[in-house]
C-alpha positions, 0 to 999 in steps of 0.5 A: 303148122303141125300139132307137135310144132304148135305145142313146142312153139307155145312152150318155147314162147312161155319160157321166153316170156318168163325169162323176159319177165325176169330181166324186166325186174319181176321177181320169180323164183328160179325153181318156180319159173319152169313150173309156171311156164310149163303148167300155166303159161304154155297151155294159156298160149295154146289157145291163141296159137291154135286159132292162128294155126287154124287160119294158117292151115286154111291159107296153106290148103287154099294155096295147094298144101294140105298139112292134114293130108300130108300127116296121113302119110307120116309115121314117126317123121318118116313119109310113107307111100301108104297112109297110116291106119 
């Protein structure tokens, strides 16, 4: 997956974990939970997700879809015929 998607997924998972902990009965302050999720848990989730993403990108490249090559032709989400400089 793309780097922006990976970061978004880690933040989404961090907030889901914080919300799940709150429903499980762990007492986390309402004002502190977004701070914990955004500054502590999301970067901690990036490490295993980056390793998983590395294998996913290699698998996709072996099956004919090179995401890194495609990103060369994207600019702000728009695909161009010329690569970015």
